[in-house]
Structure formats: structure tokens, C-alpha cells
Residue, then its C-alpha position, 0 to 999 in steps of 0.5 A: m658926845d661930839t669929838r670936841a666935847r670928847i677933848a675937852w673933857n679928856l684934857r680937864n680930866l688929865r690936867s686935874l689929875r695931874n693938879i696942873t693949872q691951866e697957866n702951867l699947862a700953857v707955859d708947858a705947851q707953848v700957848d696963852r692960857t686962854v687957849i687952854s680955857d678954850l679947849e676945855r670948854g670946847k670953844h677952840n679947834a686944837s691942831v694936831d700940832l697943838l695936841d701933840r704939845l698938850a700930850l708932852a706936857l701932861a705926859a700922856d699919849i695923844s690917843e688919851f684925848f679921844c677916849e670915851p669918858l666913863t662918867d659924864d661928871l667933869p672933874k672937880p675944878m681947882r682951886a681958883g687963883r694963884k698959889p698964896k705967897q709965902v710969908 
């Protein structure tokens, strides 16, 4: 697994473990949601500054993005869409 794929896997895993949507993470990290999506798909190179902001938003250490995953299974996707409106 190359470094970009490792960061992508760990970012998605950390986000899903914390039940944070891409949109909420993007707001907290001050980036567009498409950046989060592109990072998780390995389509975008993250700067160190962006990794710092993501780690802070996820309450994680930046080193967690570089850890070798213990499994090849991707985290289960979160339910699509926004929360339903309260009636």
C-alpha cells in the first residue's frame, strides 16, 4: 500500500469510527467537502498543514494517518445524505 492509499484508508477509518460526515469534517478542517472525498479516494495530495487540520478536527495525532492498516477491509460507508428533518 503506497502512502497516499494509506492516508486515504486511515482518514476514512478515523472519520467513520467517530461517526463524522465528510461535510462536518470539511467544515471543521476549513476545506471543501470534495477535498475530503478526494483524499479518501486517493485522488488528492494533502499538505502537512491540511493533515494537521484534519488531525485536529478528528482529535487524532497526525501519525495515525501513516499507520499500516491491520486489515484491507475499508470501513463501512455511512448512510448517504443529510440527517432527516425533524417533524
